[in-house]
Z-matrix of the N, CA and C atoms (Angstrom, degrees):
N
C 1 1.441
C 2 1.528 1 111.04
N 3 1.318 2 115.83 1 -44.32
C 4 1.460 3 120.01 2 -179.63
C 5 1.521 4 110.99 3 -63.05
N 6 1.325 5 117.09 4 -38.24
C 7 1.463 6 120.61 5 179.12
C 8 1.525 7 110.81 6 -65.26
N 9 1.332 8 116.99 7 -36.82
C 10 1.462 9 120.57 8 179.39
C 11 1.522 10 110.50 9 -66.29
N 12 1.318 11 117.67 10 -39.28
C 13 1.465 12 121.81 11 178.35
C 14 1.523 13 109.97 12 -67.17
N 15 1.339 14 117.22 13 -41.27
C 16 1.459 15 120.75 14 179.10
C 17 1.524 16 111.04 15 -63.38
N 18 1.325 17 116.89 16 -39.02
C 19 1.462 18 120.29 17 179.54
C 20 1.519 19 111.54 18 -71.64
N 21 1.321 20 118.00 19 -28.60
C 22 1.453 21 121.61 20 -178.03
C 23 1.527 22 111.38 21 -73.39
N 24 1.300 23 116.86 22 -43.59
C 25 1.463 24 121.52 23 -179.91
C 26 1.527 25 109.79 24 -95.45
N 27 1.317 26 117.20 25 125.51
C 28 1.471 27 118.82 26 179.46
C 29 1.526 28 110.56 27 -68.66
N 30 1.298 29 114.73 28 149.28
C 31 1.460 30 118.92 29 179.39
C 32 1.525 31 109.87 30 -70.72
N 33 1.309 32 115.32 31 165.90
C 34 1.471 33 120.68 32 -179.82
C 35 1.528 34 110.80 33 -61.30
N 36 1.334 35 115.60 34 -39.70
C 37 1.456 36 120.34 35 179.27
C 38 1.530 37 110.69 36 -61.70
N 39 1.315 38 117.26 37 -44.05
C 40 1.465 39 121.12 38 179.65
C 41 1.522 40 111.46 39 -63.86
N 42 1.322 41 116.94 40 -39.64
C 43 1.469 42 120.34 41 178.76
C 44 1.517 43 111.09 42 -65.06
N 45 1.330 44 117.07 43 -42.41
C 46 1.462 45 121.05 44 179.75
C 47 1.525 46 110.31 45 -65.79
N 48 1.332 47 117.21 46 -43.74
C 49 1.456 48 120.27 47 178.56
C 50 1.527 49 111.43 48 -63.19
N 51 1.318 50 116.68 49 -40.53
C 52 1.463 51 120.41 50 178.47
C 53 1.522 52 110.62 51 -63.58
N 54 1.326 53 116.86 52 -42.50
C 55 1.457 54 121.02 53 179.69
C 56 1.528 55 111.03 54 -64.69
N 57 1.327 56 117.59 55 -42.52
C 58 1.471 57 120.88 56 178.41
C 59 1.519 58 111.01 57 -63.92
N 60 1.330 59 116.63 58 -45.24
C 61 1.463 60 119.94 59 -179.87
C 62 1.520 61 111.53 60 -63.69
N 63 1.320 62 117.16 61 -39.09
C 64 1.465 63 119.33 62 -178.52
C 65 1.535 64 110.45 63 -69.85
N 66 1.326 65 117.56 64 -36.72
C 67 1.471 66 119.56 65 177.13
C 68 1.527 67 111.54 66 -67.69
N 69 1.315 68 116.41 67 -39.81
C 70 1.467 69 119.99 68 176.49
C 71 1.520 70 109.65 69 -63.31
N 72 1.332 71 116.82 70 -41.81
C 73 1.471 72 121.04 71 179.77
C 74 1.534 73 110.87 72 -63.37
N 75 1.334 74 116.63 73 -43.39
C 76 1.465 75 120.30 74 179.22
C 77 1.531 76 111.13 75 -62.38
N 78 1.330 77 116.67 76 -42.79
C 79 1.468 78 119.87 77 179.25
C 80 1.520 79 109.95 78 -65.50
N 81 1.322 80 117.38 79 -39.23
C 82 1.462 81 121.10 80 178.92
C 83 1.524 82 110.76 81 -64.60
N 84 1.310 83 117.83 82 -37.73
C 85 1.466 84 121.35 83 178.17
C 86 1.519 85 110.19 84 -65.37
N 87 1.333 86 116.93 85 -43.24
C 88 1.469 87 119.89 86 177.52
C 89 1.526 88 111.08 87 -61.39
N 90 1.322 89 116.57 88 -43.70
C 91 1.462 90 120.00 89 -179.66
C 92 1.525 91 111.20 90 -68.02
N 93 1.322 92 117.16 91 -35.26
C 94 1.467 93 120.33 92 177.89
C 95 1.523 94 110.48 93 -66.01
N 96 1.327 95 116.92 94 -40.07
C 97 1.469 96 119.89 95 176.85
C 98 1.522 97 110.64 96 -62.77
N 99 1.328 98 116.68 97 -41.08
C 100 1.465 99 120.41 98 178.61
C 101 1.523 100 110.62 99 -65.90
N 102 1.315 101 116.80 100 -40.22
C 103 1.460 102 121.26 101 179.22
C 104 1.530 103 111.19 102 -63.81
N 105 1.331 104 116.40 103 -40.31
C 106 1.462 105 121.00 104 178.32
C 107 1.528 106 109.94 105 -66.92
N 108 1.335 107 116.70 106 -41.38
C 109 1.462 108 120.43 107 179.93
C 110 1.528 109 110.90 108 -65.38
N 111 1.321 110 117.60 109 -38.90
C 112 1.464 111 120.82 110 178.31
C 113 1.527 112 111.86 111 -66.03
N 114 1.325 113 115.71 112 -26.80
C 115 1.465 114 119.59 113 177.79
C 116 1.523 115 111.25 114 -79.14
N 117 1.336 116 116.97 115 -5.92
C 118 1.451 117 121.20 116 178.45
C 119 1.513 118 113.32 117 80.01
N 120 1.317 119 116.82 118 23.69
C 121 1.462 120 120.95 119 -179.80
C 122 1.514 121 109.51 120 -119.10
N 123 1.320 122 115.62 121 173.22
C 124 1.457 123 121.60 122 177.35
C 125 1.521 124 108.80 123 -113.35
N 126 1.318 125 114.98 124 154.75
C 127 1.460 126 120.63 125 -179.55
C 128 1.529 127 110.51 126 -60.85
N 129 1.317 128 117.06 127 -33.87
C 130 1.457 129 121.30 128 -177.16
C 131 1.530 130 112.63 129 -66.51
N 132 1.326 131 117.58 130 -17.36
C 133 1.458 132 121.41 131 -179.62
C 134 1.524 133 112.83 132 -76.14
N 135 1.318 134 117.84 133 -13.10
C 136 1.457 135 122.43 134 -177.97
C 137 1.529 136 109.95 135 -104.56
N 138 1.324 137 116.10 136 148.03
C 139 1.458 138 118.52 137 173.37
C 140 1.535 139 108.55 138 -87.18
N 141 1.312 140 116.39 139 174.26
C 142 1.468 141 120.10 140 -172.58
C 143 1.530 142 112.23 141 -64.97
N 144 1.322 143 117.62 142 -34.06
C 145 1.465 144 119.57 143 179.01
C 146 1.525 145 111.80 144 -66.16
N 147 1.314 146 116.47 145 -42.34
C 148 1.468 147 120.15 146 178.71
C 149 1.523 148 111.00 147 -65.78
N 150 1.319 149 116.47 148 -40.39
C 151 1.469 150 119.91 149 178.04
C 152 1.523 151 110.85 150 -64.16
N 153 1.323 152 116.79 151 -40.35
C 154 1.460 153 120.48 152 179.39
C 155 1.525 154 110.50 153 -63.25
N 156 1.311 155 117.40 154 -39.49
C 157 1.467 156 120.76 155 178.41
C 158 1.526 157 110.50 156 -64.85
N 159 1.321 158 116.46 157 -42.77
C 160 1.469 159 120.13 158 179.70
C 161 1.529 160 110.27 159 -64.42
N 162 1.331 161 117.07 160 -43.75
C 163 1.468 162 120.47 161 -179.55
C 164 1.527 163 110.53 162 -66.64
N 165 1.326 164 117.86 163 -40.64
C 166 1.466 165 119.87 164 178.17
C 167 1.525 166 111.12 165 -62.99
N 168 1.323 167 117.33 166 -38.10
C 169 1.457 168 121.47 167 176.41
C 170 1.529 169 110.22 168 -62.29
N 171 1.305 170 116.59 169 -42.68
C 172 1.471 171 120.30 170 178.29
C 173 1.532 172 111.13 171 -68.06
N 174 1.331 173 118.12 172 -35.39
C 175 1.469 174 120.97 173 176.78
C 176 1.520 175 110.21 174 -61.91
N 177 1.323 176 116.94 175 -41.94
C 178 1.464 177 120.58 176 178.39
C 179 1.524 178 110.01 177 -62.04
N 180 1.321 179 116.56 178 -42.21
C 181 1.469 180 120.27 179 178.64
C 182 1.529 181 111.13 180 -63.14
N 183 1.333 182 117.10 181 -42.37
C 184 1.467 183 120.63 182 -179.05
C 185 1.525 184 110.16 183 -65.75
N 186 1.340 185 118.18 184 -44.76
C 187 1.463 186 119.91 185 -179.32
C 188 1.524 187 111.48 186 -67.27
N 189 1.335 188 117.37 187 -37.04
C 190 1.468 189 119.46 188 176.88
C 191 1.523 190 111.25 189 -63.91
N 192 1.315 191 115.75 190 -42.20
C 193 1.463 192 120.02 191 178.38
C 194 1.532 193 110.80 192 -64.18
N 195 1.307 194 116.69 193 -40.67
C 196 1.463 195 121.64 194 178.65
C 197 1.525 196 110.71 195 -64.14
N 198 1.328 197 117.03 196 -43.46
C 199 1.468 198 120.80 197 177.85
C 200 1.525 199 110.38 198 -62.07
N 201 1.323 200 116.19 199 -42.06
C 202 1.461 201 120.78 200 -179.86
C 203 1.530 202 110.55 201 -59.96
N 204 1.325 203 116.17 202 -47.34
C 205 1.464 204 119.58 203 -179.15
C 206 1.527 205 111.71 204 -67.55
N 207 1.322 206 118.07 205 -34.21
C 208 1.477 207 120.00 206 177.45
C 209 1.519 208 110.79 207 -66.06
N 210 1.327 209 116.45 208 -44.39
C 211 1.465 210 120.12 209 178.75
C 212 1.524 211 110.77 210 -64.00
N 213 1.329 212 115.97 211 -42.69
C 214 1.457 213 120.18 212 178.47
C 215 1.527 214 110.82 213 -62.25
N 216 1.331 215 116.85 214 -41.41
C 217 1.462 216 120.72 215 177.88
C 218 1.518 217 112.17 216 -63.00
N 219 1.330 218 116.25 217 -40.04
C 220 1.464 219 119.22 218 177.92
C 221 1.528 220 111.15 219 -66.39
N 222 1.314 221 116.84 220 -39.36
C 223 1.467 222 119.19 221 178.50
C 224 1.524 223 111.40 222 -65.43
N 225 1.308 224 116.22 223 -38.98
C 226 1.458 225 119.36 224 177.49
C 227 1.516 226 110.16 225 -66.17
N 228 1.333 227 116.51 226 -39.97
C 229 1.456 228 120.73 227 179.29
C 230 1.525 229 111.14 228 -63.19
N 231 1.304 230 116.49 229 -39.68
C 232 1.464 231 120.56 230 179.97
C 233 1.529 232 110.67 231 -76.47
N 234 1.317 233 116.64 232 -24.67
C 235 1.453 234 120.17 233 178.06
C 236 1.498 235 113.73 234 102.43
N 237 1.327 236 116.80 235 14.28
C 238 1.463 237 120.10 236 -179.47
C 239 1.516 238 112.97 237 -96.02
N 240 1.323 239 117.22 238 -6.56
C 241 1.468 240 120.26 239 -176.97
C 242 1.429 241 111.23 240 -86.25
């Protein structure tokens, strides 16, 4: 019974990871829309596969930027920055 309850409710770690991933995804979608608008096109001109590729590219950029700032923050905290 206890195992069934544990499987039903996600752990705190899973909830935090889901929240982080969803926020990164939302930011990537916003940036992808801006990138498409800067190119002078509309979202409707792309099919779902092309949009997914653009959003995944933006997700990689967001996570790389986040990693960079985390590393920089740790270096500053340690005093090496």
